[in-house]
C-alpha positions as CSV (number, residue, x, y, z in Angstrom):
1,M,98.1,88.9,101.4
2,T,97.7,91.7,99.1
3,V,94.2,93.8,98.2
4,L,93.5,95.5,94.8
5,P,95.3,99.0,95.2
6,R,93.5,102.3,96.1
7,L,94.3,105.7,94.2
8,L,95.2,109.1,95.7
9,L,93.7,110.9,93.3
10,I,95.9,114.8,92.7
11,H,95.2,118.4,90.4
12,K,98.7,119.9,89.7
13,H,98.0,123.6,88.0
14,G,100.1,123.5,84.8
15,T,101.9,127.2,85.3
16,S,101.5,127.7,89.2
17,G,101.7,124.0,89.9
18,R,100.1,124.5,92.9
19,V,98.8,121.2,94.2
20,R,95.4,119.3,95.7
21,F,93.9,116.2,96.5
22,L,90.4,115.0,95.7
23,C,89.3,114.8,100.0
24,L,86.3,112.0,99.2
25,A,83.3,111.9,102.5
26,S,85.4,109.0,103.8
27,G,89.0,110.3,103.5
28,V,91.4,110.8,100.6
29,V,92.1,107.5,100.0
30,A,89.2,106.3,97.0
31,F,87.1,104.4,96.9
32,K,87.5,102.7,100.0
33,P,89.0,103.4,103.2
34,L,91.7,102.2,104.9
35,P,91.2,100.6,107.8
36,A,91.3,102.3,111.0
37,L,94.7,100.4,112.3
38,S,96.4,101.0,109.4
39,A,99.8,101.3,109.3
40,L,102.1,103.0,106.5
41,R,105.2,101.1,104.9
42,D,108.8,102.4,105.1
43,E,109.6,103.9,101.7
44,D,111.5,101.2,100.1
45,Y,109.9,98.6,101.1
46,S,109.0,96.5,97.3
47,P,106.7,93.4,97.6
48,T,107.5,90.9,94.7
49,I,103.7,92.2,93.0
50,Q,103.5,96.1,91.1
51,F,100.4,97.0,89.7
52,H,99.3,98.9,86.5
53,P,97.3,101.5,87.6
54,T,95.2,101.6,84.1
55,A,92.4,99.4,85.9
56,A,91.9,101.7,89.3
57,V,91.8,105.2,87.0
58,R,89.6,103.8,84.8
59,E,87.3,102.9,88.3
60,A,88.0,106.6,89.5
61,E,87.0,108.1,86.4
62,I,83.5,105.7,86.1
63,H,82.9,106.7,89.6
64,L,83.7,110.1,89.1
65,G,81.2,111.1,85.4
66,L,84.3,111.7,84.4
67,P,85.5,111.1,80.3
68,E,87.8,108.5,79.7
69,G,91.4,110.2,79.9
70,A,90.4,112.6,82.5
71,I,92.7,111.0,84.7
72,E,96.0,109.7,84.5
73,P,98.5,107.8,86.0
74,V,101.4,109.5,88.1
75,A,104.5,107.4,87.2
76,E,106.6,105.6,90.0
77,F,104.6,106.2,93.0
78,Q,103.6,103.2,94.6
79,A,103.1,103.3,98.7
80,W,102.8,100.6,100.7
81,V,99.6,100.5,103.6
82,D,100.4,97.6,106.4
83,T,96.3,96.3,107.3
84,A,94.8,93.4,109.5
85,E,93.7,92.9,105.3
86,G,97.1,92.0,104.3
87,D,98.9,95.0,102.1
88,V,97.5,98.0,100.5
89,P,98.5,99.3,97.3
90,V,97.9,103.4,97.3
91,L,99.2,104.7,93.4
92,L,99.1,107.7,92.5
93,A,97.1,109.8,89.5
94,A,96.2,112.7,88.0
95,F,93.6,114.7,87.1
96,A,93.9,115.8,83.6
97,G,92.3,119.1,82.8
98,I,93.6,122.7,83.0
99,D,91.4,122.8,86.4
100,P,89.9,120.6,89.1
101,P,86.4,119.0,87.8
102,F,84.9,120.8,91.0
103,A,81.4,119.6,89.8
104,A,82.4,115.6,89.7
105,A,83.3,116.4,92.7
106,E,80.2,118.2,93.9
107,R,78.7,115.2,93.1
108,T,80.6,112.9,94.9
109,R,80.1,114.7,97.8
110,S,83.6,115.3,97.6
111,R,86.3,118.3,98.1
112,F,89.8,119.6,96.7
113,I,91.9,120.6,99.3
114,A,95.9,121.9,99.7
115,I,97.5,119.1,102.0
116,T,97.7,121.9,104.5
117,E,94.0,121.5,104.9
118,S,94.3,117.6,106.4
119,R,95.0,117.9,109.5
120,Q,91.1,115.7,110.4
121,L,92.6,113.0,108.4
122,S,94.4,110.5,109.8
123,E,98.0,109.8,110.6
124,V,97.9,107.3,107.5
125,E,96.3,109.1,104.8
126,R,98.3,112.9,105.8
127,N,101.8,110.8,105.6
128,L,100.3,109.4,101.9
129,L,99.5,112.7,101.1
130,R,103.3,114.4,102.1
131,R,104.9,111.4,99.9
132,A,102.4,111.8,97.2
133,Y,103.5,115.9,97.8
134,E,107.2,115.2,98.1
135,H,106.7,112.9,94.3
136,V,104.8,115.6,92.1
137,L,106.7,117.9,93.3
138,G,110.0,117.1,93.1
């Protein structure tokens, strides 16, 4: 059984290349935390189902109170997390503006963190951030 996709939301600065992740009160996986006994699947795991990120991205924009087009999907990133509820796909999306939407983060009691500030997250979330970070920096 596969569950609906979740998102990692990042901001990559256009000139400096600084990467920050949106960290919600529940962690970095938007907008429903992963179950406690989750495990990140190997990078070569490839189920037959693939998800298009448009619906999840639009849901994130609405949740954060941002206009359409404020978040863009990051191509060719998809991670899978094994949970008791089934496999959960995790997609990656980036804020399109020059600066992170700090006001939207504050409204939702969220904040932007660097990967070095992820120690308080679960092991699964830290590994998801590592994969996303490696993907966007190439």
